KOLDONU-599613 format. One record per residue (C-alpha): residue in three letters; x, y, z. Coordinates in steps of 0.5 Angstrom, whole numbers, padded with zeros to 4 digits, always signed. Example, Ala and Ser with C-alpha at 12.3 -4.5 7.8 and 13.67 -1.06 7.14 Angstrom:
% KOLDONU-599613
Ala+0025-0009+0016/Ser+0027-0002+0014/
% end
This chain:
% KOLDONU-599613
Met+0000+0000+0000/Lys+0005+0005+0002/Gln+0009+0003-0005/His+0002+0005-0009/Glu+0002+0012-0005/Asn+0009+0014-0007/Ile+0008+0013-0013/Ser+0001+0017-0012/Thr+0005+0023-0010/Ala+0010+0022-0016/Lys+0005+0022-0020/Lys+0002+0028-0019/Met+0008+0032-0018/Leu+0010+0030-0025/Leu+0003+0032-0027/Asn+0003+0039-0024/Gly+0009+0040-0027/His+0014+0040-0022/Ile+0019+0036-0027/Thr+0026+0036-0025/Leu+0032+0029-0025/Asn+0030+0027-0018/Ser+0022+0027-0019/Val+0022+0024-0026/Asn+0027+0019-0023/Glu+0023+0018-0016/Phe+0017+0016-0020/Ser+0021+0011-0024/Val+0024+0008-0018/Ala+0017+0007-0014/Cys+0014+0004-0019/Ser+0019-0001-0020/Glu+0020-0003-0012/Ala+0011-0004-0014/Gly+0013-0009-0018/Phe+0010-0004-0024/Lys+0015-0007-0031/Asn+0018-0002-0035/Asp+0013-0002-0040/Tyr+0008+0002-0036/Ile+0013+0008-0035/Ile+0015+0009-0041/Lys+0008+0009-0043/Phe+0006+0015-0037/Leu+0013+0019-0039/Ser+0012+0019-0045/Thr+0005+0021-0045/Leu+0007+0026-0040/Arg+0012+0028-0046/Leu+0008+0030-0050/Lys+0005+0036-0045/His+0012+0038-0044/Pro+0016+0037-0050/Arg+0022+0042-0047/Lys+0023+0038-0041/His+0031+0035-0042/Glu+0030+0032-0035/Ile+0024+0026-0039/Pro+0028+0024-0044/Tyr+0035+0023-0040/Glu+0030+0017-0036/Leu+0027+0014-0042/Gly+0034+0013-0044/His+0036+0010-0037/Ile+0030+0006-0038/Tyr+0032+0002-0045/Ala+0039+0002-0044/Ala+0037-0002-0037/Lys+0033-0006-0042/Gly+0040-0006-0047/Asp+0036-0003-0052/Leu+0041+0002-0053/Tyr+0040+0006-0060/Gln+0033+0008-0057/Ala+0038+0009-0049/Ala+0042+0013-0054/Leu+0036+0016-0058/Phe+0033+0018-0052/Phe+0039+0021-0049/Ala+0041+0025-0055/Gln+0034+0028-0056/Ser+0035+0030-0047/Leu+0043+0033-0049/Asp+0040+0037-0054/Leu+0034+0040-0050/Ser+0040+0041-0044/Val+0043+0048-0043/Glu+0050+0044-0042/Ser+0052+0040-0049/Cys+0058+0036-0045/Asp+0058+0034-0037/Glu+0058+0029-0032/Asn+0050+0029-0034/Asp+0053+0028-0042/Met+0049+0021-0041/Leu+0049+0020-0049/Phe+0058+0019-0050/Tyr+0058+0016-0043/Leu+0054+0011-0046/Phe+0058+0010-0053/Ser+0065+0010-0049/Gln+0061+0004-0046/Ile+0061+0000-0052/Ser+0068-0004-0053/Asn+0066-0006-0060/Val+0069-0001-0064/Glu+0064-0003-0070/Glu+0058-0003-0067/Lys+0061+0003-0062/Phe+0061+0007-0068/Glu+0055+0003-0072/Leu+0050+0006-0066/Met+0053+0013-0067/Tyr+0052+0013-0074/Arg+0045+0011-0073/Ile+0044+0017-0068/Ala+0046+0022-0072/Ile+0043+0019-0079/Ala+0037+0019-0074/Asp+0031+0025-0076/Ser+0030+0027-0069/Ile+0036+0030-0066/Ser+0039+0038-0067/Ile+0044+0039-0073/Gln+0048+0040-0067/Leu+0049+0034-0064/Arg+0048+0030-0071/Tyr+0055+0034-0073/Arg+0059+0034-0067/Ile+0058+0025-0067/Phe+0060+0027-0074/Tyr+0066+0030-0072/Glu+0067+0024-0067/Ile+0067+0019-0072/Ile+0072+0023-0077/Tyr+0077+0024-0071/Ser+0076+0017-0069/Asn+0077+0014-0076/Phe+0083+0018-0076/Val+0087+0017-0071/Gly+0086+0009-0073/Val+0081+0008-0068/Gly+0075+0008-0073/Val+0070+0006-0077/Lys+0073+0002-0082/Asn+0069-0004-0082/Ala+0063-0002-0078/Asn+0056+0000-0083/Cys+0057+0008-0083/Asn+0056+0012-0090/Ile+0060+0018-0087/Asn+0059+0022-0093/Lys+0051+0021-0093/Leu+0052+0025-0085/Phe+0055+0030-0088/Ser+0051+0031-0093/Lys+0045+0031-0089/Ile+0049+0036-0084/Ile+0049+0041-0090/Tyr+0043+0040-0093/Leu+0040+0041-0085/Ile+0043+0048-0085/Thr+0042+0051-0091/Glu+0035+0049-0092/Asn+0033+0056-0088/Asn+0039+0058-0084/Val+0044+0062-0090/Gln+0041+0068-0093/Tyr+0045+0073-0097/Asn+0045+0080-0103/Glu+0048+0078-0108/Gln+0053+0083-0111/Asn+0058+0081-0117/Ser+0063+0085-0117/Ser+0071+0086-0116/Asp+0074+0092-0113/Gly+0081+0089-0116/Ser+0084+0087-0110/Lys+0090+0082-0109/Asn+0087+0079-0104/Val+0086+0071-0103/Ile+0081+0068-0097/Leu+0085+0062-0095/Met+0080+0058-0089/Pro+0083+0051-0086/Ser+0078+0048-0082/Gln+0083+0048-0077/Phe+0089+0053-0075/Leu+0093+0050-0069/Ser+0101+0049-0069/Pro+0106+0049-0074/Leu+0107+0041-0073/His+0099+0041-0075/Gly+0098+0039-0081/Pro+0092+0043-0084/Thr+0096+0049-0081/Gln+0103+0048-0084/Thr+0098+0047-0091/Thr+0096+0054-0090/Leu+0102+0058-0088/Val+0105+0054-0094/Ile+0100+0056-0099/Ala+0100+0063-0096/Asn+0108+0064-0097/Ser+0107+0061-0105/Leu+0101+0066-0106/Val+0105+0072-0103/Glu+0111+0070-0109/Met+0106+0070-0114/Gly+0104+0077-0112/Tyr+0097+0075-0108/Glu+0096+0079-0101/Pro+0092+0072-0096/Ile+0088+0073-0091/Ile+0088+0068-0086/Ile+0080+0066-0084/Ala+0081+0060-0079/Ser+0074+0055-0076/Asn+0075+0051-0072/Pro+0070+0044-0070/Ile+0069+0047-0064/Gln+0068+0052-0059/Phe+0075+0055-0055/Asp+0070+0056-0048/Lys+0067+0050-0048/Lys+0069+0045-0043/Tyr+0071+0038-0046/Thr+0074+0035-0041/Thr+0070+0030-0037/Pro+0070+0022-0039/Ser+0064+0022-0042/Cys+0067+0025-0049/Leu+0070+0020-0053/Phe+0074+0026-0057/His+0078+0031-0054/Pro+0080+0036-0060/Ser+0087+0040-0059/Ile+0085+0048-0060/Val+0090+0054-0058/Ser+0086+0058-0055/Ser+0091+0065-0055/Tyr+0088+0065-0062/Asn+0081+0068-0059/Lys+0085+0074-0057/Asn+0087+0080-0061/Ala+0095+0079-0062/Thr+0100+0078-0067/Phe+0102+0071-0067/Tyr+0109+0069-0069/Ile+0109+0063-0072/Asp+0116+0058-0074/Glu+0118+0051-0074/Ser+0119+0052-0066/Gly+0112+0054-0064/Ile+0108+0060-0064/Lys+0110+0066-0060/Ser+0105+0072-0059/Gly+0106+0080-0059/Gln+0101+0085-0058/Gly+0096+0087-0063/Val+0097+0092-0067/His+0091+0093-0072/Gln+0083+0091-0070/Phe+0084+0084-0072/Ser+0090+0079-0070/Thr+0096+0078-0075/Ile+0100+0072-0077/Val+0108+0072-0078/Asn+0111+0067-0082/Arg+0117+0065-0085/Gly+0117+0075-0086/Asn+0110+0075-0089/Glu+0105+0078-0085/Tyr+0098+0075-0085/Pro+0091+0079-0083/Phe+0089+0073-0078/Val+0081+0072-0076/His+0078+0065-0072/Leu+0072+0064-0072/Asn+0070+0063-0065/Gly+0063+0062-0061/Ser+0058+0056-0061/Phe+0056+0053-0067/Asp+0050+0056-0069/Glu+0054+0063-0068/Lys+0059+0060-0073/Ile+0054+0059-0078/Ala+0049+0065-0077/Phe+0056+0069-0079/Leu+0057+0066-0085/Pro+0052+0071-0089/Asn+0057+0077-0086/Leu+0063+0073-0090/Leu+0058+0071-0096/Glu+0057+0078-0098/Asp+0063+0081-0098/Phe+0066+0076-0101/Ile+0062+0076-0107/Lys+0061+0083-0108/Lys+0070+0083-0108/Asn+0070+0078-0112/Thr+0074+0074-0107/Pro+0077+0067-0109/Ile+0077+0063-0104/Ile+0082+0057-0102/Ala+0078+0052-0095/Ile+0085+0047-0093/Gly+0082+0041-0090/Ser+0077+0036-0092/Pro+0071+0035-0090/His+0069+0042-0089/Leu+0063+0045-0087/His+0063+0052-0087/Ala+0067+0052-0094/Glu+0062+0047-0096/Ile+0055+0051-0095/Met+0059+0058-0098/Ala+0061+0054-0104/Met+0053+0054-0105/Tyr+0053+0061-0107/Ile+0060+0063-0109/Asn+0066+0059-0112/Val+0071+0055-0107/Tyr+0077+0052-0108/Leu+0077+0046-0102/Leu+0084+0042-0101/Pro+0084+0036-0098/Cys+0089+0035-0093/Asn+0090+0027-0095/Phe+0090+0023-0100/Ser+0082+0020-0100/Leu+0077+0022-0104/Pro+0074+0029-0102/Met+0068+0029-0098/Thr+0066+0036-0102/Glu+0058+0036-0104/Asn+0059+0043-0108/Cys+0067+0045-0108/His+0071+0045-0114/Ser+0077+0040-0111/Ile+0083+0037-0113/Leu+0085+0030-0111/Cys+0093+0029-0109/Arg+0095+0023-0113/Asn+0093+0020-0120/Ile+0085+0017-0120/Lys+0083+0009-0119/Asp+0081+0006-0124/Ser+0075+0003-0119/Glu+0075+0010-0117/Leu+0072+0013-0124/Lys+0065+0011-0121/Gln+0065+0015-0115/Val+0069+0021-0119/Lys+0064+0022-0124/Glu+0059+0024-0118/Tyr+0062+0030-0116/Lys+0058+0037-0117/Tyr+0066+0040-0121/Glu+0071+0036-0125/Leu+0076+0032-0120/Ile+0083+0035-0123/Glu+0088+0030-0120/Ser+0094+0034-0118/Arg+0100+0033-0111/Phe+0100+0035-0105/Pro+0103+0043-0104/Tyr+0108+0040-0098/Gly+0113+0045-0094/Leu+0118+0043-0090/Arg+0121+0046-0084/Phe+0127+0046-0086/Asn+0130+0046-0094/Ala+0135+0041-0094/Leu+0137+0042-0102/Asn+0141+0050-0100/Asp+0143+0048-0092/Asp+0150+0046-0091/Thr+0149+0038-0091/Ser+0153+0035-0097/Asn+0156+0030-0093/Leu+0150+0026-0090/Asp+0154+0019-0088/Ala+0158+0023-0084/Thr+0152+0025-0079/Lys+0150+0018-0078/Thr+0150+0013-0072/Pro+0155+0008-0072/Gln+0150+0002-0072/Ile+0145+0001-0078/Ser+0138+0006-0076/Phe+0130+0007-0077/Ser+0127+0014-0075/Leu+0119+0012-0075/Val+0116+0019-0073/Gly+0109+0023-0071/Gly+0106+0025-0064/Arg+0101+0018-0065/Leu+0105+0013-0066/Glu+0103+0009-0060/Leu+0097+0009-0064/Glu+0100+0010-0071/Val+0105+0002-0069/Glu+0100-0003-0069/Asp+0102-0010-0071/Ile+0104-0010-0078/Met+0109-0005-0076/Met+0111-0008-0071/Val+0112-0014-0075/Arg+0116-0011-0079/Leu+0120-0008-0074/Ser+0122-0015-0072/Glu+0124-0018-0079/Ile+0129-0013-0079/Gln+0132-0015-0072/Lys+0133-0022-0075/Val+0138-0020-0080/Tyr+0140-0013-0076/Pro+0142-0016-0069/Asp+0144-0009-0067/Ala+0139-0005-0071/Ile+0136+0002-0067/Phe+0130+0004-0068/Lys+0128+0011-0066/Phe+0121+0014-0064/Ile+0121+0020-0066/Gly+0115+0025-0062/Val+0113+0020-0057/Asp+0116+0018-0049/Gly+0113+0012-0051/Asn+0108+0010-0046/Asp+0108+0004-0041/Lys+0103-0001-0046/Phe+0107+0001-0053/Lys+0113-0002-0049/Asp+0110-0008-0047/Arg+0107-0009-0054/Leu+0114-0007-0058/Ser+0118-0012-0052/Lys+0114-0018-0055/Tyr+0118-0017-0062/Val+0124-0013-0062/Ser+0129-0012-0056/Leu+0126-0005-0052/Thr+0135-0004-0052/Asn+0135-0003-0058/Cys+0130+0003-0058/Phe+0130+0010-0056/Phe+0124+0014-0056/Thr+0126+0022-0056/Gly+0119+0025-0054/Phe+0117+0032-0057/Val+0123+0035-0061/Lys+0124+0042-0064/Asp+0128+0040-0069/Ile+0126+0034-0073/Lys+0131+0035-0078/Leu+0136+0035-0073/Glu+0133+0027-0070/Ile+0132+0024-0078/Ile+0139+0026-0081/Lys+0142+0021-0075/Thr+0138+0015-0079/His+0139+0011-0085/Phe+0133+0009-0086/Tyr+0126+0012-0084/Leu+0120+0007-0082/Asn+0113+0009-0084/Pro+0107+0006-0080/Lys+0101+0004-0085/Arg+0097+0009-0083/Asn+0093+0017-0085/Gly+0098+0021-0084/Gly+0106+0022-0084/Gly+0107+0024-0091/Thr+0111+0031-0089/Ser+0116+0027-0085/Val+0116+0022-0090/Leu+0119+0027-0095/Glu+0123+0030-0089/Ala+0127+0025-0090/Leu+0128+0023-0097/Ser+0130+0032-0098/Leu+0136+0029-0093/Ser+0137+0024-0098/Ile+0134+0018-0092/Pro+0131+0012-0097/Thr+0124+0011-0095/Ile+0121+0005-0093/Cys+0113+0006-0094/Phe+0108+0001-0094/Lys+0103+0002-0101/Ser+0099+0006-0097/Gly+0096+0012-0093/Asp+0100+0018-0094/Gly+0107+0016-0094/Tyr+0106+0012-0101/His+0102+0017-0105/Thr+0108+0022-0103/Ala+0114+0017-0103/Gly+0111+0013-0109/Asp+0112+0006-0111/Phe+0120+0006-0111/Phe+0120+0007-0104/Ser+0115+0002-0102/Phe+0113-0005-0099/Asp+0107-0009-0097/Asp+0112-0015-0097/Asn+0118-0016-0091/Leu+0123-0020-0096/Glu+0122-0014-0101/Ile+0124-0009-0095/Leu+0131-0013-0094/Thr+0134-0014-0101/Phe+0132-0006-0101/Ile+0136-0005-0095/Ser+0142-0009-0097/Lys+0142-0007-0103/Tyr+0143+0001-0101/Leu+0148-0001-0096/Asn+0152-0006-0100/Asp+0152-0003-0107/Ser+0155+0004-0108/Glu+0152+0005-0116/Phe+0144+0003-0113/Lys+0145+0008-0107/Lys+0146+0013-0112/Lys+0139+0012-0115/Val+0137+0011-0109/Thr+0140+0018-0107/Ala+0137+0021-0114/Glu+0130+0018-0113/Cys+0130+0021-0106/Leu+0131+0028-0109/His+0126+0027-0115/Ser+0121+0026-0109/Tyr+0123+0031-0106/Ile+0122+0037-0112/Leu+0116+0033-0115/Asn+0112+0035-0108/Thr+0113+0041-0107/Asp+0111+0045-0114/Val+0107+0049-0110/Lys+0105+0054-0114/Lys+0103+0048-0119/Val+0098+0046-0114/Ile+0095+0053-0112/Asn+0093+0053-0120/Asp+0091+0046-0122/Leu+0086+0047-0115/Thr+0084+0055-0118/Arg+0084+0052-0125/Gly+0088+0057-0128/Arg+0085+0062-0124/Leu+0091+0063-0119/Ser+0097+0063-0123/
% end
C-alpha cells in the first residue's frame, strides 16, 4: 500500500509540472519497487512528454530505462534528445557519450553513433558533433573501417539541414581589383599540425605569386567549451590564445604571441604577415556569421581556398560562390559543392564515384612544405651524420596508436637480420602499454624515444632509413626524410605511399630486406636511391602548380 502511495505522490508532482531529474527518477523507482513493468513507466513518461516536450529530464529518464532493458539504440536516441534540450552540451549528465564510451566493440560503437546521427529526431548541432567524433576517431586509427557507416551521407544530410533555412545573403557580383585571396583552414593549430602547415605553405606561395592572403580559420568546437569529462570520446586540440587580438609569430619551433597592432589579429610566418580571424562561438553562432562573409566575398569576387576536408563552412559557402577545396589527405575529398582536387592519380575503381562530383575532380599533388630546406643547407656529407649502427627512424605524435602489429612484425623481421639495428621513435615518449606491446617483437634496448622535438631534422638525419607505419598521415615527415636523401620504407597505402611512390613502398617484408641490403652494399644502387629521393622531394614541393590546378588556372 505504501508503495502505491509513493507512486501516486510522484505521479501527482509530475502531472502538476514539477519535473526535475529527481522527481522523474523517484516515479520510476517507486514503480519498479511496486513491481510495475518498464512498459508502464515508458507509457506514462511518453504521455507526460507530449505535455512537456521541452523538458530534457523526461527523455533522459527514458534513456536510462531503455539502457537497463539492453535496447542501446532507443537509449542512445533518448539521451540524444535529452542532450539537445539541456543547457549543458558536455557535462557529467552527458549520458549519450558515456553510453558510447561503454561499448567495447569498436564497430558496434560507431554503428550506433552513426544510427543516432542519421536519425531525424536530433538536432543539427548534435549530429555534427557525432559526425566529428567518427571522423576524428577514424583518422587516428580507432574508428570505423569495418563499421556500417555512410559518413558521406551523414555529411550531406548536415549540409542540407543547415542550408534548408539558415543561410541567406544579398548577391552582388563585382570585383574591386584587390589581390586578396581568402584561406579558410578547417582547423588552425600549431606549425606541426598538417592543415596549419599547409595553410602557411599556400599563403607563402601566394605572396611569391603576387597575391595578398587573408586567413580566416574555423574549428569544429568552441574555444570556451570544456570537453574534459570522461563521457566525451573526442578531445580535440585547440589553441585558445587565437581567440584574442594579437600578433602570432609561427615558425618551426612553435608559436609566440605579441601585442596586436590592428583591429584583427596577425600571423607572421617566414617574414610574411597575414590578417588573421578565428571564427569562435557556438555552432549556431558560426553558421549565423556566414551570410556576412558571403556578402563581402561575393561583392568583391574574392577567391576562396578552403583547406581540409570535410569543411562545413566551405560547403555552405560553395552553394553561393566558387570555393576551391584542398583536402589534407590522399582520400577522395568529402565535398558536395566545392571545386576540388585529388592529391594523387584516380584509381580505376574510383571512376564511378568520381563522376558523381558536382565539379570535375582534377588529379594533382599535395602541396608540401618542409620545416627545413635540405636542398639549400650544408648537409652535403650526410653519411658523416649517421649512427655507427644501422638505424631506422619513425616519426609522429601518435606512434603509440599508429604502430600496429603489422608494423611491429616489420620491425621484428629487420632485427632478425640486423640484431644491432636501432629503432628511433621521434615525437613520442613511449608509454608503458606501447613498450609492452613492442617488447613482444623487438628488443627494447634497441628502441629509443625522443619525446617531442623542436628540430626534427637533427633527429632524422642521424638515421639510415625512415620507416612509415601503415597509417593516415606521416606524409610530411616522409618527404623530409627524402629531402635529406634518407630512403623511406612505406606500406603501399596511406599518405607515405602517395608521397614516396612505388619505389619506396613495400607490402612484402622480404622485399624490404633486399632493398636495405642492396642500399648498404651496392654503391651504384645507393646513387639511384639518392636520385629518387631528391626527385620525389622536388615533385612534391611544387606548390604553385597545385594552386593553379586547384583554382582551375584562376590563380597562376
